[in-house]
Backbone as XML, in Angstrom:
<?xml version="1.0"?>
<chain id="A" units="angstrom">
  <residue number="1" name="MET">
    <atom name="N" x="0.594" y="-3.269" z="-20.948"/>
    <atom name="CA" x="1.079" y="-2.336" z="-20.093"/>
    <atom name="C" x="0.603" y="-2.104" z="-18.674"/>
  </residue>
  <residue number="2" name="LEU">
    <atom name="N" x="-0.763" y="-2.458" z="-18.737"/>
    <atom name="CA" x="-1.736" y="-2.143" z="-17.693"/>
    <atom name="C" x="-0.775" y="-3.487" z="-16.607"/>
  </residue>
  <residue number="3" name="GLY">
    <atom name="N" x="-0.346" y="-4.789" z="-16.373"/>
    <atom name="CA" x="0.086" y="-5.721" z="-15.913"/>
    <atom name="C" x="1.359" y="-5.272" z="-15.392"/>
  </residue>
  <residue number="4" name="PHE">
    <atom name="N" x="2.279" y="-4.245" z="-16.296"/>
    <atom name="CA" x="3.387" y="-3.834" z="-15.540"/>
    <atom name="C" x="3.225" y="-2.732" z="-14.671"/>
  </residue>
  <residue number="5" name="HIS">
    <atom name="N" x="2.227" y="-1.992" z="-14.871"/>
    <atom name="CA" x="1.926" y="-0.803" z="-14.308"/>
    <atom name="C" x="1.360" y="-0.997" z="-12.725"/>
  </residue>
  <residue number="6" name="ASN">
    <atom name="N" x="0.509" y="-2.281" z="-12.842"/>
    <atom name="CA" x="-0.128" y="-3.289" z="-11.666"/>
    <atom name="C" x="1.180" y="-3.673" z="-11.094"/>
  </residue>
  <residue number="7" name="ILE">
    <atom name="N" x="2.092" y="-4.359" z="-11.399"/>
    <atom name="CA" x="3.712" y="-5.246" z="-10.709"/>
    <atom name="C" x="4.545" y="-4.265" z="-9.932"/>
  </residue>
  <residue number="8" name="VAL">
    <atom name="N" x="4.263" y="-2.582" z="-10.661"/>
    <atom name="CA" x="4.998" y="-1.791" z="-10.254"/>
    <atom name="C" x="4.421" y="-0.929" z="-9.118"/>
  </residue>
  <residue number="9" name="GLU">
    <atom name="N" x="3.234" y="-0.740" z="-9.012"/>
    <atom name="CA" x="2.548" y="-0.400" z="-8.144"/>
    <atom name="C" x="2.788" y="-0.834" z="-6.829"/>
  </residue>
  <residue number="10" name="LYS">
    <atom name="N" x="2.799" y="-2.236" z="-7.233"/>
    <atom name="CA" x="2.450" y="-3.505" z="-5.793"/>
    <atom name="C" x="4.181" y="-3.369" z="-5.237"/>
  </residue>
  <residue number="11" name="LEU">
    <atom name="N" x="4.685" y="-3.401" z="-5.997"/>
    <atom name="CA" x="6.376" y="-3.726" z="-5.572"/>
    <atom name="C" x="7.050" y="-2.398" z="-5.239"/>
  </residue>
  <residue number="12" name="LEU">
    <atom name="N" x="6.223" y="-0.941" z="-5.851"/>
    <atom name="CA" x="6.858" y="0.308" z="-5.328"/>
    <atom name="C" x="5.758" y="0.944" z="-5.263"/>
  </residue>
  <residue number="13" name="PRO">
    <atom name="N" x="5.336" y="0.893" z="-4.304"/>
    <atom name="CA" x="4.317" y="1.682" z="-3.489"/>
    <atom name="C" x="4.601" y="3.433" z="-3.680"/>
  </residue>
  <residue number="14" name="ASP">
    <atom name="N" x="5.576" y="4.007" z="-3.643"/>
    <atom name="CA" x="5.902" y="5.403" z="-3.669"/>
    <atom name="C" x="5.638" y="5.926" z="-4.914"/>
  </residue>
  <residue number="15" name="VAL">
    <atom name="N" x="4.841" y="6.935" z="-4.944"/>
    <atom name="CA" x="4.590" y="7.178" z="-6.391"/>
    <atom name="C" x="5.843" y="7.907" z="-7.371"/>
  </residue>
  <residue number="16" name="GLU">
    <atom name="N" x="6.733" y="8.464" z="-6.734"/>
    <atom name="CA" x="8.456" y="8.888" z="-7.216"/>
    <atom name="C" x="8.606" y="7.494" z="-7.849"/>
  </residue>
  <residue number="17" name="ASP">
    <atom name="N" x="8.594" y="6.628" z="-7.090"/>
    <atom name="CA" x="9.377" y="5.689" z="-7.773"/>
    <atom name="C" x="9.010" y="4.809" z="-8.783"/>
  </residue>
  <residue number="18" name="HIS">
    <atom name="N" x="7.402" y="4.969" z="-8.702"/>
    <atom name="CA" x="6.500" y="4.436" z="-10.018"/>
    <atom name="C" x="7.303" y="5.088" z="-11.089"/>
  </residue>
  <residue number="19" name="VAL">
    <atom name="N" x="7.160" y="6.745" z="-10.826"/>
    <atom name="CA" x="7.422" y="7.117" z="-12.515"/>
    <atom name="C" x="9.012" y="7.105" z="-12.396"/>
  </residue>
  <residue number="20" name="LYS">
    <atom name="N" x="9.733" y="6.916" z="-11.985"/>
    <atom name="CA" x="11.114" y="6.826" z="-11.925"/>
    <atom name="C" x="11.247" y="5.169" z="-12.655"/>
  </residue>
  <residue number="21" name="ALA">
    <atom name="N" x="10.637" y="4.270" z="-12.162"/>
    <atom name="CA" x="10.907" y="2.921" z="-13.009"/>
    <atom name="C" x="9.884" y="3.102" z="-14.482"/>
  </residue>
  <residue number="22" name="ILE">
    <atom name="N" x="9.174" y="3.888" z="-14.627"/>
    <atom name="CA" x="8.868" y="4.031" z="-16.066"/>
    <atom name="C" x="9.570" y="5.065" z="-16.696"/>
  </residue>
  <residue number="23" name="GLU">
    <atom name="N" x="10.199" y="5.615" z="-16.090"/>
    <atom name="CA" x="11.269" y="6.696" z="-17.038"/>
    <atom name="C" x="12.152" y="5.673" z="-17.441"/>
  </residue>
  <residue number="24" name="GLN">
    <atom name="N" x="12.955" y="4.878" z="-15.968"/>
    <atom name="CA" x="13.938" y="3.786" z="-16.625"/>
    <atom name="C" x="13.350" y="2.594" z="-17.602"/>
  </residue>
  <residue number="25" name="LEU">
    <atom name="N" x="11.842" y="2.519" z="-18.134"/>
    <atom name="CA" x="11.874" y="1.407" z="-18.954"/>
    <atom name="C" x="11.462" y="2.140" z="-20.124"/>
  </residue>
  <residue number="26" name="VAL">
    <atom name="N" x="11.163" y="3.408" z="-20.481"/>
    <atom name="CA" x="11.361" y="4.364" z="-21.524"/>
    <atom name="C" x="13.239" y="3.967" z="-22.134"/>
  </residue>
  <residue number="27" name="LYS">
    <atom name="N" x="14.143" y="4.105" z="-21.061"/>
    <atom name="CA" x="15.716" y="4.293" z="-21.535"/>
    <atom name="C" x="15.689" y="2.964" z="-21.703"/>
  </residue>
  <residue number="28" name="TYR">
    <atom name="N" x="15.566" y="1.961" z="-21.390"/>
    <atom name="CA" x="15.311" y="0.202" z="-21.470"/>
    <atom name="C" x="14.979" y="-0.003" z="-23.228"/>
  </residue>
  <residue number="29" name="LYS">
    <atom name="N" x="13.809" y="0.478" z="-23.189"/>
    <atom name="CA" x="13.286" y="0.054" z="-24.577"/>
    <atom name="C" x="13.882" y="0.742" z="-26.108"/>
  </residue>
  <residue number="30" name="ASN">
    <atom name="N" x="14.941" y="2.025" z="-25.316"/>
    <atom name="CA" x="15.137" y="2.686" z="-26.305"/>
    <atom name="C" x="16.684" y="2.519" z="-26.762"/>
  </residue>
  <residue number="31" name="SER">
    <atom name="N" x="17.042" y="1.594" z="-26.057"/>
    <atom name="CA" x="18.723" y="0.915" z="-25.942"/>
    <atom name="C" x="19.564" y="1.825" z="-25.851"/>
  </residue>
  <residue number="32" name="GLU">
    <atom name="N" x="19.179" y="2.903" z="-24.670"/>
    <atom name="CA" x="20.135" y="4.187" z="-24.083"/>
    <atom name="C" x="21.030" y="3.571" z="-23.050"/>
  </residue>
  <residue number="33" name="GLY">
    <atom name="N" x="21.779" y="4.252" z="-23.326"/>
    <atom name="CA" x="23.177" y="3.858" z="-22.514"/>
    <atom name="C" x="23.644" y="2.283" z="-22.575"/>
  </residue>
  <residue number="34" name="GLU">
    <atom name="N" x="23.740" y="1.641" z="-21.693"/>
    <atom name="CA" x="24.681" y="0.250" z="-21.461"/>
    <atom name="C" x="23.514" y="-0.770" z="-21.953"/>
  </residue>
  <residue number="35" name="PHE">
    <atom name="N" x="22.305" y="-0.355" z="-22.152"/>
    <atom name="CA" x="21.269" y="-1.208" z="-23.245"/>
    <atom name="C" x="21.681" y="-1.262" z="-24.578"/>
  </residue>
  <residue number="36" name="GLY">
    <atom name="N" x="22.458" y="-0.334" z="-24.977"/>
    <atom name="CA" x="22.612" y="-0.054" z="-26.391"/>
    <atom name="C" x="23.765" y="-0.872" z="-27.106"/>
  </residue>
  <residue number="37" name="CYS">
    <atom name="N" x="24.517" y="-1.857" z="-26.003"/>
    <atom name="CA" x="26.018" y="-1.968" z="-26.522"/>
    <atom name="C" x="25.632" y="-3.574" z="-26.857"/>
  </residue>
  <residue number="38" name="LEU">
    <atom name="N" x="26.415" y="-4.059" z="-27.928"/>
    <atom name="CA" x="26.093" y="-5.277" z="-28.411"/>
    <atom name="C" x="26.446" y="-6.675" z="-27.707"/>
  </residue>
  <residue number="39" name="PHE">
    <atom name="N" x="27.424" y="-6.295" z="-26.996"/>
    <atom name="CA" x="27.396" y="-7.751" z="-25.814"/>
    <atom name="C" x="26.442" y="-7.374" z="-24.842"/>
  </residue>
  <residue number="40" name="VAL">
    <atom name="N" x="25.675" y="-6.751" z="-24.385"/>
    <atom name="CA" x="24.514" y="-6.812" z="-23.241"/>
    <atom name="C" x="23.330" y="-7.497" z="-23.732"/>
  </residue>
  <residue number="41" name="LYS">
    <atom name="N" x="23.041" y="-6.734" z="-25.197"/>
    <atom name="CA" x="21.967" y="-7.603" z="-26.053"/>
    <atom name="C" x="22.424" y="-9.236" z="-26.269"/>
  </residue>
  <residue number="42" name="ALA">
    <atom name="N" x="23.137" y="-9.316" z="-26.954"/>
    <atom name="CA" x="23.757" y="-10.913" z="-27.016"/>
    <atom name="C" x="23.678" y="-11.511" z="-25.544"/>
  </residue>
  <residue number="43" name="SER">
    <atom name="N" x="24.421" y="-10.985" z="-24.747"/>
    <atom name="CA" x="24.232" y="-11.987" z="-23.356"/>
    <atom name="C" x="22.830" y="-12.338" z="-22.899"/>
  </residue>
  <residue number="44" name="ALA">
    <atom name="N" x="21.931" y="-11.135" z="-23.121"/>
    <atom name="CA" x="20.460" y="-11.499" z="-23.006"/>
    <atom name="C" x="19.858" y="-12.793" z="-23.589"/>
  </residue>
  <residue number="45" name="LYS">
    <atom name="N" x="20.661" y="-13.126" z="-24.438"/>
    <atom name="CA" x="20.050" y="-14.866" z="-25.096"/>
    <atom name="C" x="20.601" y="-15.839" z="-24.551"/>
  </residue>
  <residue number="46" name="LYS">
    <atom name="N" x="21.727" y="-15.531" z="-23.797"/>
    <atom name="CA" x="22.403" y="-16.828" z="-22.968"/>
    <atom name="C" x="22.092" y="-16.767" z="-21.380"/>
  </residue>
  <residue number="47" name="LEU">
    <atom name="N" x="21.896" y="-15.474" z="-20.800"/>
    <atom name="CA" x="22.030" y="-15.553" z="-19.627"/>
    <atom name="C" x="20.412" y="-15.910" z="-18.869"/>
  </residue>
  <residue number="48" name="PRO">
    <atom name="N" x="19.854" y="-16.337" z="-17.916"/>
    <atom name="CA" x="18.292" y="-16.197" z="-17.985"/>
    <atom name="C" x="18.479" y="-14.950" z="-17.081"/>
  </residue>
  <residue number="49" name="GLY">
    <atom name="N" x="16.712" y="-14.333" z="-17.371"/>
    <atom name="CA" x="16.638" y="-12.640" z="-16.965"/>
    <atom name="C" x="16.973" y="-12.239" z="-16.014"/>
  </residue>
  <residue number="50" name="TRP">
    <atom name="N" x="16.818" y="-12.857" z="-14.525"/>
    <atom name="CA" x="17.120" y="-12.064" z="-13.014"/>
    <atom name="C" x="18.591" y="-11.852" z="-13.471"/>
  </residue>
  <residue number="51" name="LYS">
    <atom name="N" x="19.787" y="-12.680" z="-13.858"/>
    <atom name="CA" x="20.938" y="-12.840" z="-13.891"/>
    <atom name="C" x="21.144" y="-11.727" z="-14.668"/>
  </residue>
  <residue number="52" name="TRP">
    <atom name="N" x="20.574" y="-11.305" z="-16.027"/>
    <atom name="CA" x="21.021" y="-10.350" z="-16.490"/>
    <atom name="C" x="20.622" y="-8.731" z="-16.310"/>
  </residue>
  <residue number="53" name="TRP">
    <atom name="N" x="19.872" y="-8.902" z="-15.381"/>
    <atom name="CA" x="19.619" y="-7.584" z="-14.491"/>
    <atom name="C" x="20.275" y="-7.412" z="-13.756"/>
  </residue>
  <residue number="54" name="VAL">
    <atom name="N" x="21.021" y="-8.509" z="-12.938"/>
    <atom name="CA" x="21.847" y="-8.213" z="-12.045"/>
    <atom name="C" x="22.959" y="-7.545" z="-12.657"/>
  </residue>
  <residue number="55" name="GLU">
    <atom name="N" x="23.611" y="-7.910" z="-13.669"/>
    <atom name="CA" x="24.823" y="-7.458" z="-14.615"/>
    <atom name="C" x="24.437" y="-6.565" z="-15.352"/>
  </residue>
  <residue number="56" name="PHE">
    <atom name="N" x="23.063" y="-6.239" z="-15.472"/>
    <atom name="CA" x="23.193" y="-5.057" z="-16.435"/>
    <atom name="C" x="22.176" y="-3.675" z="-16.121"/>
  </residue>
  <residue number="57" name="GLY">
    <atom name="N" x="21.713" y="-3.880" z="-15.139"/>
    <atom name="CA" x="20.618" y="-3.340" z="-14.901"/>
    <atom name="C" x="20.899" y="-1.950" z="-14.023"/>
  </residue>
  <residue number="58" name="SER">
    <atom name="N" x="21.941" y="-1.683" z="-13.585"/>
    <atom name="CA" x="22.599" y="-0.891" z="-12.662"/>
    <atom name="C" x="22.492" y="0.692" z="-12.827"/>
  </residue>
  <residue number="59" name="GLU">
    <atom name="N" x="21.698" y="0.535" z="-14.164"/>
    <atom name="CA" x="21.762" y="2.500" z="-14.779"/>
    <atom name="C" x="20.311" y="2.487" z="-14.530"/>
  </residue>
  <residue number="60" name="CYS">
    <atom name="N" x="19.296" y="1.561" z="-13.967"/>
    <atom name="CA" x="18.184" y="1.410" z="-14.120"/>
    <atom name="C" x="17.864" y="1.093" z="-12.411"/>
  </residue>
  <residue number="61" name="PRO">
    <atom name="N" x="18.110" y="1.332" z="-11.435"/>
    <atom name="CA" x="17.957" y="0.270" z="-10.066"/>
    <atom name="C" x="16.234" y="0.348" z="-9.937"/>
  </residue>
  <residue number="62" name="LYS">
    <atom name="N" x="15.424" y="1.321" z="-10.176"/>
    <atom name="CA" x="14.325" y="0.585" z="-9.714"/>
    <atom name="C" x="13.926" y="-0.465" z="-10.476"/>
  </residue>
  <residue number="63" name="LEU">
    <atom name="N" x="13.972" y="-0.006" z="-12.233"/>
    <atom name="CA" x="13.353" y="-1.160" z="-12.732"/>
    <atom name="C" x="14.352" y="-2.280" z="-12.848"/>
  </residue>
  <residue number="64" name="GLN">
    <atom name="N" x="15.408" y="-2.369" z="-12.379"/>
    <atom name="CA" x="16.080" y="-3.315" z="-11.862"/>
    <atom name="C" x="15.765" y="-4.061" z="-10.752"/>
  </residue>
  <residue number="65" name="SER">
    <atom name="N" x="15.226" y="-3.471" z="-9.688"/>
    <atom name="CA" x="14.787" y="-4.346" z="-8.716"/>
    <atom name="C" x="13.128" y="-4.885" z="-9.090"/>
  </residue>
  <residue number="66" name="VAL">
    <atom name="N" x="12.516" y="-4.163" z="-9.484"/>
    <atom name="CA" x="11.278" y="-4.797" z="-10.233"/>
    <atom name="C" x="11.147" y="-6.029" z="-11.379"/>
  </residue>
  <residue number="67" name="ALA">
    <atom name="N" x="12.468" y="-6.146" z="-11.847"/>
    <atom name="CA" x="12.390" y="-7.188" z="-13.120"/>
    <atom name="C" x="13.295" y="-8.453" z="-12.150"/>
  </residue>
  <residue number="68" name="GLN">
    <atom name="N" x="14.169" y="-7.975" z="-11.315"/>
    <atom name="CA" x="14.834" y="-9.045" z="-10.633"/>
    <atom name="C" x="13.771" y="-10.057" z="-9.842"/>
  </residue>
  <residue number="69" name="LYS">
    <atom name="N" x="12.822" y="-9.123" z="-9.294"/>
    <atom name="CA" x="11.619" y="-9.846" z="-8.477"/>
    <atom name="C" x="10.705" y="-10.386" z="-9.407"/>
  </residue>
  <residue number="70" name="VAL">
    <atom name="N" x="10.140" y="-9.973" z="-10.299"/>
    <atom name="CA" x="9.389" y="-10.844" z="-11.569"/>
    <atom name="C" x="10.026" y="-11.821" z="-11.699"/>
  </residue>
  <residue number="71" name="LEU">
    <atom name="N" x="10.976" y="-11.798" z="-12.841"/>
    <atom name="CA" x="11.994" y="-12.605" z="-13.321"/>
    <atom name="C" x="12.546" y="-14.086" z="-12.548"/>
  </residue>
  <residue number="72" name="SER">
    <atom name="N" x="12.531" y="-13.788" z="-11.051"/>
    <atom name="CA" x="13.350" y="-14.769" z="-10.440"/>
    <atom name="C" x="11.751" y="-15.308" z="-9.710"/>
  </residue>
  <residue number="73" name="GLN">
    <atom name="N" x="10.877" y="-15.829" z="-10.557"/>
    <atom name="CA" x="9.869" y="-16.241" z="-9.539"/>
    <atom name="C" x="9.714" y="-17.418" z="-10.471"/>
  </residue>
  <residue number="74" name="ILE">
    <atom name="N" x="9.467" y="-18.701" z="-10.008"/>
    <atom name="CA" x="9.454" y="-19.921" z="-10.392"/>
    <atom name="C" x="8.024" y="-20.420" z="-10.887"/>
  </residue>
  <residue number="75" name="SER">
    <atom name="N" x="7.434" y="-20.622" z="-12.098"/>
    <atom name="CA" x="6.790" y="-20.962" z="-12.787"/>
    <atom name="C" x="6.341" y="-22.106" z="-12.631"/>
  </residue>
  <residue number="76" name="CYS">
    <atom name="N" x="5.521" y="-22.755" z="-11.827"/>
    <atom name="CA" x="5.500" y="-24.273" z="-11.648"/>
    <atom name="C" x="4.085" y="-24.379" z="-11.714"/>
  </residue>
  <residue number="77" name="ALA">
    <atom name="N" x="3.494" y="-25.869" z="-12.321"/>
    <atom name="CA" x="1.846" y="-26.240" z="-11.886"/>
    <atom name="C" x="1.374" y="-27.144" z="-10.835"/>
  </residue>
  <residue number="78" name="SER">
    <atom name="N" x="2.740" y="-27.131" z="-9.881"/>
    <atom name="CA" x="2.984" y="-27.988" z="-8.978"/>
    <atom name="C" x="1.613" y="-27.846" z="-7.781"/>
  </residue>
  <residue number="79" name="ALA">
    <atom name="N" x="1.753" y="-26.704" z="-7.115"/>
    <atom name="CA" x="1.041" y="-26.457" z="-6.329"/>
    <atom name="C" x="-0.934" y="-26.496" z="-6.708"/>
  </residue>
  <residue number="80" name="CYS">
    <atom name="N" x="-1.264" y="-26.151" z="-8.108"/>
    <atom name="CA" x="-2.342" y="-26.369" z="-8.499"/>
    <atom name="C" x="-2.449" y="-27.899" z="-9.061"/>
  </residue>
  <residue number="81" name="GLU">
    <atom name="N" x="-1.571" y="-28.624" z="-9.666"/>
    <atom name="CA" x="-2.038" y="-30.465" z="-9.433"/>
    <atom name="C" x="-2.024" y="-30.365" z="-7.983"/>
  </residue>
  <residue number="82" name="ARG">
    <atom name="N" x="-1.389" y="-30.116" z="-7.262"/>
    <atom name="CA" x="-1.922" y="-30.863" z="-5.465"/>
    <atom name="C" x="-3.085" y="-30.500" z="-5.138"/>
  </residue>
  <residue number="83" name="ASN">
    <atom name="N" x="-3.354" y="-29.395" z="-5.154"/>
    <atom name="CA" x="-4.810" y="-28.616" z="-4.991"/>
    <atom name="C" x="-5.964" y="-29.351" z="-5.928"/>
  </residue>
  <residue number="84" name="TRP">
    <atom name="N" x="-5.642" y="-29.733" z="-7.265"/>
    <atom name="CA" x="-6.781" y="-30.347" z="-7.424"/>
    <atom name="C" x="-6.765" y="-32.080" z="-7.271"/>
  </residue>
  <residue number="85" name="SER">
    <atom name="N" x="-5.557" y="-32.588" z="-6.780"/>
    <atom name="CA" x="-5.262" y="-34.003" z="-6.384"/>
    <atom name="C" x="-6.314" y="-33.896" z="-4.929"/>
  </residue>
  <residue number="86" name="THR">
    <atom name="N" x="-6.207" y="-32.846" z="-4.132"/>
    <atom name="CA" x="-6.877" y="-32.576" z="-2.996"/>
    <atom name="C" x="-8.832" y="-32.637" z="-3.036"/>
  </residue>
  <residue number="87" name="TYR">
    <atom name="N" x="-8.754" y="-31.826" z="-3.948"/>
    <atom name="CA" x="-10.005" y="-31.550" z="-4.556"/>
    <atom name="C" x="-10.748" y="-33.165" z="-4.571"/>
  </residue>
  <residue number="88" name="ASP">
    <atom name="N" x="-9.826" y="-33.551" z="-5.637"/>
    <atom name="CA" x="-10.371" y="-35.034" z="-6.342"/>
    <atom name="C" x="-10.567" y="-36.065" z="-5.060"/>
  </residue>
  <residue number="89" name="PHE">
    <atom name="N" x="-9.718" y="-36.015" z="-3.964"/>
    <atom name="CA" x="-9.814" y="-36.674" z="-2.859"/>
    <atom name="C" x="-10.855" y="-36.467" z="-1.938"/>
  </residue>
  <residue number="90" name="ILE">
    <atom name="N" x="-11.295" y="-35.290" z="-1.847"/>
    <atom name="CA" x="-12.324" y="-35.056" z="-0.891"/>
    <atom name="C" x="-13.707" y="-34.782" z="-1.545"/>
  </residue>
  <residue number="91" name="HIS">
    <atom name="N" x="-13.787" y="-34.482" z="-3.340"/>
    <atom name="CA" x="-15.149" y="-34.913" z="-3.872"/>
    <atom name="C" x="-15.373" y="-35.943" z="-5.031"/>
  </residue>
  <residue number="92" name="ASN">
    <atom name="N" x="-14.940" y="-37.092" z="-4.337"/>
    <atom name="CA" x="-15.144" y="-38.189" z="-5.415"/>
    <atom name="C" x="-16.447" y="-38.550" z="-5.826"/>
  </residue>
  <residue number="93" name="LYS">
    <atom name="N" x="-16.569" y="-39.809" z="-6.072"/>
    <atom name="CA" x="-17.950" y="-41.114" z="-6.324"/>
    <atom name="C" x="-18.700" y="-40.893" z="-5.198"/>
  </residue>
  <residue number="94" name="LYS">
    <atom name="N" x="-18.010" y="-40.736" z="-3.902"/>
    <atom name="CA" x="-19.129" y="-41.254" z="-2.676"/>
    <atom name="C" x="-19.367" y="-39.747" z="-2.197"/>
  </residue>
  <residue number="95" name="CYS">
    <atom name="N" x="-18.762" y="-38.946" z="-2.627"/>
    <atom name="CA" x="-18.940" y="-37.486" z="-1.652"/>
    <atom name="C" x="-19.131" y="-36.460" z="-2.934"/>
  </residue>
  <residue number="96" name="ASN">
    <atom name="N" x="-20.239" y="-37.025" z="-3.911"/>
    <atom name="CA" x="-20.044" y="-35.698" z="-4.428"/>
    <atom name="C" x="-21.441" y="-35.303" z="-4.524"/>
  </residue>
  <residue number="97" name="ARG">
    <atom name="N" x="-22.244" y="-35.149" z="-3.370"/>
    <atom name="CA" x="-23.285" y="-33.898" z="-2.739"/>
    <atom name="C" x="-22.742" y="-33.149" z="-2.245"/>
  </residue>
  <residue number="98" name="LEU">
    <atom name="N" x="-21.683" y="-32.936" z="-2.166"/>
    <atom name="CA" x="-20.988" y="-31.516" z="-1.586"/>
    <atom name="C" x="-21.168" y="-30.255" z="-2.375"/>
  </residue>
  <residue number="99" name="ARG">
    <atom name="N" x="-21.538" y="-29.533" z="-2.088"/>
    <atom name="CA" x="-21.815" y="-28.066" z="-2.335"/>
    <atom name="C" x="-20.421" y="-27.441" z="-2.793"/>
  </residue>
  <residue number="100" name="PRO">
    <atom name="N" x="-20.163" y="-26.801" z="-4.003"/>
    <atom name="CA" x="-19.021" y="-26.273" z="-4.362"/>
    <atom name="C" x="-18.289" y="-25.387" z="-3.327"/>
  </residue>
  <residue number="101" name="ASP">
    <atom name="N" x="-18.744" y="-24.809" z="-2.486"/>
    <atom name="CA" x="-18.236" y="-23.863" z="-1.535"/>
    <atom name="C" x="-17.752" y="-24.662" z="0.039"/>
  </residue>
  <residue number="102" name="ARG">
    <atom name="N" x="-18.291" y="-25.837" z="-0.033"/>
    <atom name="CA" x="-18.415" y="-26.824" z="0.968"/>
    <atom name="C" x="-16.768" y="-27.689" z="0.778"/>
  </residue>
  <residue number="103" name="ALA">
    <atom name="N" x="-16.874" y="-27.638" z="-0.775"/>
    <atom name="CA" x="-15.835" y="-28.542" z="-0.900"/>
    <atom name="C" x="-14.617" y="-27.587" z="-0.745"/>
  </residue>
  <residue number="104" name="ASN">
    <atom name="N" x="-14.541" y="-26.528" z="-0.916"/>
    <atom name="CA" x="-13.467" y="-25.727" z="-1.533"/>
    <atom name="C" x="-12.941" y="-25.512" z="-0.053"/>
  </residue>
  <residue number="105" name="ASP">
    <atom name="N" x="-14.293" y="-25.162" z="0.905"/>
    <atom name="CA" x="-13.596" y="-24.914" z="2.586"/>
    <atom name="C" x="-12.673" y="-26.368" z="2.832"/>
  </residue>
  <residue number="106" name="LEU">
    <atom name="N" x="-13.339" y="-27.437" z="2.640"/>
    <atom name="CA" x="-12.711" y="-28.718" z="2.895"/>
    <atom name="C" x="-11.004" y="-29.053" z="2.240"/>
  </residue>
  <residue number="107" name="VAL">
    <atom name="N" x="-10.764" y="-28.582" z="1.312"/>
    <atom name="CA" x="-9.769" y="-28.647" z="0.371"/>
    <atom name="C" x="-8.644" y="-27.446" z="1.440"/>
  </residue>
  <residue number="108" name="GLU">
    <atom name="N" x="-9.399" y="-26.696" z="1.779"/>
    <atom name="CA" x="-8.594" y="-25.456" z="2.569"/>
    <atom name="C" x="-8.011" y="-26.115" z="3.537"/>
  </residue>
  <residue number="109" name="VAL">
    <atom name="N" x="-9.007" y="-26.838" z="4.700"/>
    <atom name="CA" x="-8.746" y="-27.275" z="5.970"/>
    <atom name="C" x="-7.480" y="-28.471" z="5.853"/>
  </residue>
  <residue number="110" name="PHE">
    <atom name="N" x="-7.846" y="-29.453" z="4.727"/>
    <atom name="CA" x="-6.928" y="-30.324" z="4.233"/>
    <atom name="C" x="-5.324" y="-29.937" z="3.815"/>
  </residue>
  <residue number="111" name="SER">
    <atom name="N" x="-5.436" y="-29.055" z="3.158"/>
    <atom name="CA" x="-4.377" y="-28.086" z="2.957"/>
    <atom name="C" x="-3.394" y="-27.991" z="3.731"/>
  </residue>
  <residue number="112" name="ASN">
    <atom name="N" x="-4.264" y="-27.053" z="4.632"/>
    <atom name="CA" x="-3.484" y="-26.193" z="5.965"/>
    <atom name="C" x="-2.962" y="-27.312" z="6.972"/>
  </residue>
  <residue number="113" name="LEU">
    <atom name="N" x="-3.603" y="-28.598" z="7.192"/>
    <atom name="CA" x="-3.282" y="-29.599" z="7.687"/>
    <atom name="C" x="-2.127" y="-30.181" z="7.392"/>
  </residue>
  <residue number="114" name="ARG">
    <atom name="N" x="-2.284" y="-30.759" z="5.997"/>
    <atom name="CA" x="-0.682" y="-31.017" z="5.539"/>
    <atom name="C" x="0.226" y="-30.048" z="5.953"/>
  </residue>
  <residue number="115" name="LEU">
    <atom name="N" x="-0.165" y="-28.603" z="5.516"/>
    <atom name="CA" x="0.997" y="-27.744" z="5.843"/>
    <atom name="C" x="1.777" y="-27.781" z="7.458"/>
  </residue>
  <residue number="116" name="ILE">
    <atom name="N" x="0.446" y="-27.752" z="7.872"/>
    <atom name="CA" x="1.273" y="-27.882" z="9.575"/>
    <atom name="C" x="1.804" y="-28.925" z="10.281"/>
  </residue>
  <residue number="117" name="SER">
    <atom name="N" x="1.369" y="-30.306" z="9.527"/>
    <atom name="CA" x="2.155" y="-31.226" z="9.764"/>
    <atom name="C" x="3.672" y="-31.388" z="9.141"/>
  </residue>
  <residue number="118" name="LYS">
    <atom name="N" x="3.788" y="-31.134" z="8.302"/>
    <atom name="CA" x="4.990" y="-30.384" z="7.417"/>
    <atom name="C" x="5.693" y="-29.546" z="7.851"/>
  </residue>
  <residue number="119" name="VAL">
    <atom name="N" x="5.489" y="-28.687" z="8.896"/>
    <atom name="CA" x="6.112" y="-27.670" z="9.432"/>
    <atom name="C" x="6.808" y="-28.592" z="10.780"/>
  </residue>
  <residue number="120" name="ASN">
    <atom name="N" x="5.416" y="-29.140" z="11.386"/>
    <atom name="CA" x="5.948" y="-29.511" z="12.781"/>
    <atom name="C" x="7.001" y="-30.699" z="12.503"/>
  </residue>
  <residue number="121" name="ASN">
    <atom name="N" x="6.982" y="-31.255" z="11.660"/>
    <atom name="CA" x="8.110" y="-32.704" z="11.376"/>
    <atom name="C" x="9.525" y="-31.963" z="11.750"/>
  </residue>
  <residue number="122" name="ILE">
    <atom name="N" x="10.088" y="-33.007" z="12.727"/>
    <atom name="CA" x="11.387" y="-32.771" z="12.844"/>
    <atom name="C" x="12.335" y="-32.274" z="11.991"/>
  </residue>
  <residue number="123" name="GLU">
    <atom name="N" x="12.648" y="-33.038" z="10.852"/>
    <atom name="CA" x="13.631" y="-32.938" z="9.977"/>
    <atom name="C" x="13.144" y="-32.000" z="8.977"/>
  </residue>
  <residue number="124" name="TYR">
    <atom name="N" x="11.765" y="-31.053" z="9.250"/>
    <atom name="CA" x="11.942" y="-30.014" z="8.147"/>
    <atom name="C" x="12.569" y="-28.877" z="8.474"/>
  </residue>
  <residue number="125" name="GLU">
    <atom name="N" x="13.092" y="-28.513" z="7.195"/>
    <atom name="CA" x="13.994" y="-27.161" z="6.935"/>
    <atom name="C" x="13.741" y="-26.242" z="6.307"/>
  </residue>
  <residue number="126" name="GLU">
    <atom name="N" x="13.638" y="-25.251" z="6.913"/>
    <atom name="CA" x="13.086" y="-23.883" z="6.033"/>
    <atom name="C" x="13.859" y="-23.894" z="4.651"/>
  </residue>
</chain>
């Protein structure tokens, strides 16, 4: 629950909104209102989480907005893999005397340069 409270605090900075989200979480956990319907529970097994909250979370608007933002996040290791690849490129057998903080700085610079060149590319679309 600590993680939930941290996310709610970040996404809903107003204390009153935070309290409303907690109240709405209790309603969700107790299957009150629309959350108690059998078809709502059955559709939770078929729909992606964020779509389910779009369709059935209207009774709990604060909790719905938090759930949609959290559940629509893409989980992927590509960025980590790209970062490790860059680190391996910089800190290899020939350049193995780099201090860790220096290697991290070089990885950050290299990654930022790659990002800038991508953005400056004429064919780049946001």
